Phi, psi and omega in degrees: 000137182281154186306313182304316181296317177296315181293323180291324183288317184294320174299312179298326183262349182233269182186170182298303178308314177296329185287318182295308181299319181300321179292318175301319178295327173293311176307314178303316180292315179298329182286332186278135182288339176198168179300333183303323182290320183300322192276001181294141176302131182091354178290143183294140170105001177043045177308138173212159177263132180277158187231180176063226186289355173251015174316127176105345182258160187229139181224157180220141181291145175243236173234159172068027179088357175283149180226144176270134188247128177229167172224156184289144177281110179131196179284115182315322178301329183286352181248010190249138169236111183062038174088359182244145177296134180252106192295329177298343183270344182274107179247348182226143174231147169253133177278124182262340182171172166232126183200165175253092181276000179269339183210000000 
């Protein structure tokens, strides 16, 4: 899907402000060499590795409490060191959704 079509899809299902922020997060992720870059303090999007029942998922802030949810592209075990995701190993992610999982 081309960027314009992706943005229109997000806009249709969420809203214009979230579509704009979503596209910024996608550009940041494309430009980063690995997830480790996105996880640096102060990097836009407040990227984080999720825990508990969301272990293996990665999220970034959008607007209005919504989060972009991704997973590593590949076998989760290939990205784990001692049971934890190792961000430097994750070079590609798959978007699995946009949601507000806090409320």
